[in-house]
N, C-alpha and C positions, 0 to 999 in steps of 0.2 A: 624303196615300195615302203612296205611296213614289218618290223618286226615284230606283229602280233605276238610271239607266244617267247619274247623275251620279259621278265620281270623288271620294271623298271625303279631305283631306288627310292626311297623318301625322302636320304639324309639331307642337309642343306649346306653342307661343310666338307669339304673334302679333307682326306686325309694325304698325306705326302707322296705314299706310295701309288693315290690313283691321279695327283699331279705329276709323276713321272711319266706316267705311263700315257697322259696326252702328250707331255714333251717330246716324250721318246716317236711317239705314231709322226710329230709336227714335223722330228726334226729327220725321221726317214728317208723322205725323195729326194732328199741335196744327198744321202749318201747314197742313192741309185734304186731307192728300195722300188718297187712297181706303186706307181700310182692310184689305180683301180684297189688294191689292197689295203695300201693306206687308209683311204677314203673309207673305205669299206668296216677298217680299224674301227673310226675315229667315229664314222655311226651310230656301229656295234655299243659303242664306250657310255659315247652320251645318253643313248637310252639306258644302260644299261648301270652305270654309276653316277652319271649325272654332272652339273658343274657345281660349285658351293656358289654362292650368294654376299657371300659380305664380300667388305669393298676388296681386299686385297686377292678376290678370287676373276674382278672385272676385266683385268689384261689378258688374263688367257682364254675367258670366255671369248674375250673383242678377238683373239688369233683363230678362237674357232670358228666364228661366225664371220670370220673373212674368209678364211677355205671352204666352209662350205656354200657362200655365196660366189666364189672366182674370183673375188677381190685380191689381189697377191700383189701388187705394188698399188700406192698411189701419190699420182699427180697432182701435188700439192699447187706445184705453178698454174696449172689448168682450174683448179678450184680456186685460188685464189683471183683470177682472170676473171673469172665469174662474179665472184664479189665488187671488182672494179666496175662491173655496169651499173652498181646500186643498184635501188628499189624496183620491182619487176610490176608489171601490170596489174598481178594482184596484191600488189603491196598491202593496200587496203584491210581484204580480207586476212591473210597471212598474219598481221599485227594482232586481230580481231582472236583470232584460233591459237596463236601463240601464246596469250595474254592465259587462256584459259585449259591451257593443255598442262595434265595430270597435277590440275589446280588441286593446292591441300596437303601433297604428296610432298612429304616436308625435305626426306632426301633426295630427290628429283631436284627441287626447285632451289634446295644447295648446293647443287653440279652444274643443274645446267640453265643457267640465264637465260629470260625468253629475249635477248637479242639473236642469242645461238641457234634457237628453232628458225627465228627470222631470217640471219645467214641463208642459212639450205635451205630453205623454201624458198627465198627469192631468187638462190643460184640454180633450185631444181629447173625453175620455174623459167629461169634463163638457158639453160642444158634445154630441154627441151623445146624450146623453140628457134635452137643455134640450127640455120642449114647445115645438110649434108657436108658441104664443103671447107666450113667453119668449123667440126666439132673438135670438142679441148680433147676427148677421148683418144687413146692412142693405144697400139698394139701392146706398148709397155703398160701401160697405166692401168687396163682391166685386164683380166686374165680367167679362163673355163680355170675350174678349181686345181690346183697344184701345176698351172702353165699352160693350159690348154685354151687358148682366147676364143671370146664369143663379143662379135659386138650388139651391145645393149640395144631395144627400140622400143619406143613407147608411141600409141597414135593420141595418146592425148598431148593436148600445146598449152593448155593453162593449169592453174591451181586446181584442186578439189579440195572442199573441206573433207575429213576426214584421214588426209596425207599429214596433219602435225600429227594426229596419234600415231601412227605409221614410222616417223622419221624420229620419236621422240626416246625410245628404248636403244636405238642407235643410237643415239649423242648422250645418252647417259653412260651407255660402255665404251666406246667408243669416240678418238677423239675428232676436234669437228670435220677434219678431208675425210678420212677412213671414214664416220658416221656419212658423209655426203652419198660417198663410192658406193658403202652398202647398201643404203637408203636404194638410191637410182637403180642398184642391180638389183634386189628385190623386187620393183615394182615393173622393171623392162625383162627380166629375163625367169621368172619366177609366176610373177601372178599378173602379166600384164593384159589380160580378158578383162581384169577389175575397175580398170580404171578408162576403158575404151567407152567411148562416148556413150552416154546412157547407162554404165555401170554396168555392163550386158553380165559380164563375170558375175558380178556379186549378186545378181538377179536369179542366175543359173544355178548360184552355190545356193538360195534359201529354197529354190527345188528342190536341189540334190539333199540340202537337208531333210526336207519334210519325207522325203524318200526312203532316207536313211532311218527318220526314226518309225517312220512306218512298219518300216521289216528288225527294228532293234527293240521297239517296245509299242506293240500296236495299240497295249489298253492304254497307254499315255498319248501316247500320237491321237487315239479316236476321242478320250473326253476331252483333249484340246479342240480337235474339230468338231464337237459337240457343242464347247464352250465359247464357240464362232473366235478363237483366237487363233486371228491367222499368223505365217510366220513370219511373214514380210511385216506384222508392226515390233516384232518381236528381237529375232536372230538377225536384223539386216543390220546396224551398226556391229552386232559382235562378228559377222561375218567380213563386212567390210574390213573392221580395225585389226582384225585376225585376233582378237578377244583383249587386245590394249583397252580397251576401255570399259574395261572392270576391273576392278583393284584388287592385289594388292601388286605392287611394282615387283618385289621380288619374286612371288610365286608365278608372273608375268614371263619372269626373265626363263623361268624353269620350263616355261611351255614352248617358246621360242629357241630354245637350244633345241628342242626335238623337231619342232617344226622346221628352222631350217635345215635340220639334218638330213629329212625324211622329205618336204614338201607343204606348203601351204595348205594346199588339199587337207592335211592334215585339221586343218581347223575347224571344219564343218563337224567331223568327226569330237574333237572338243566339245565344241557347244552340245552335239548328240549326247555326252557322259555327262556333262552339267543337269542338263534337266532330267536325265535319268536316277541321278544324284539326288534331286529335290525331290523325285518321284511321288513320293507320300504326303509333300506338302501340297503340291498340283495337283493330286487329285484328291484331296480334300477341300478344296473351294472348285464352287461349281462353274465360280467364273473369276480364272485365277489370273487376274489382266495387270495386278500389281505384281507378285511375284515373279513374273515374267518381266516385269520392265526393269525391274532392278534385281539381279539376278545376282546371289550369293557371292561371298568373296569366292576367287579365284583359290583350289587348293591341289597345287599339279601333281602331290602325292597320290590324288583317288582319281582323278582326270585323265591322269598316262595310263597308267596299267589299264583302267576302261576303253580310254578310246584305241588303246594298241588294240587289244582283245576284238575291236569292231570287224579288223578287215575281213577274217574269213568267215564270217556270220552274212557279209556281203552277197548278193548275187552277180555273177565275175562282170555282168553289163552295167550295173549300176558303179561297181567297183571302178572301172575303168572310165564309167563318166566322171567320179569325181577324182580320182585323178588326174585325170584331162580337163576339166572345165575352167583352171585357170589360166591356160594358156601357155604356161610355162614348159622350159625345156625338162625334159625326163631326166630321174634325176639316178 
């Protein structure tokens, strides 16, 4: 669930000692160590010591993300078979969205060509429209954490705008086929309700976000209500994109490290934390629409400890609904 009592490290670069800790935990199951114990240690390490954000840290981050998502092996041939089908029925919208994904973020655009995003998203559309008897996933290709397999499933059958923003961090951190499987697994096993018809999971997230803010900062919540600042108007994009619509990229990666470790429901608390961190500016404005429409740059060092501290302050029924609203597997 949430390690609310732990301190989140603010460092952005890893020491060799920390890197060795990660490597030892990742290697331990192959040597016979208990899987659940290893996973708990890995989650605790991510929260307590973090992962670096320098280019040399991407490979380790990719390994950790795959473990948290349960992607243990990659079926490259299956992915290439999907690419061989060519443009999908949603190729036109994908083309437009790929062009504007993380536009202006130099390190992303240098590393991830638009064509790669197009391939990933067109392959995804082909995959979700594949009949069960033709499925390209195998028991070997997709495994639950450290070897327990689970078949992912999605009710959506088409591309939804916003998926481009969710696939982008995977495309930046991982190789192309790895990014594809991790992206699919995120949507299918961690937040499947977010892309059900009508995006019902995201609308639930908006409602739960509003309730959490009311509990955690009633004064701020009341001010926003008085200002007619409906949460749907400013929270929807951040909740749908798991904060990926707000720069900078390196801070987003740090948030996703913890989000993938603990579950995407944490994103609701990330957004609450962002608003509380800017409460002085919001309370100073009778109509803080501009401030809400363009949130300040992400600061994981401030957002993470605040968000993780919220768990113990929420009523049990609200916390349960928060954890379960994504429709994802229990971690």
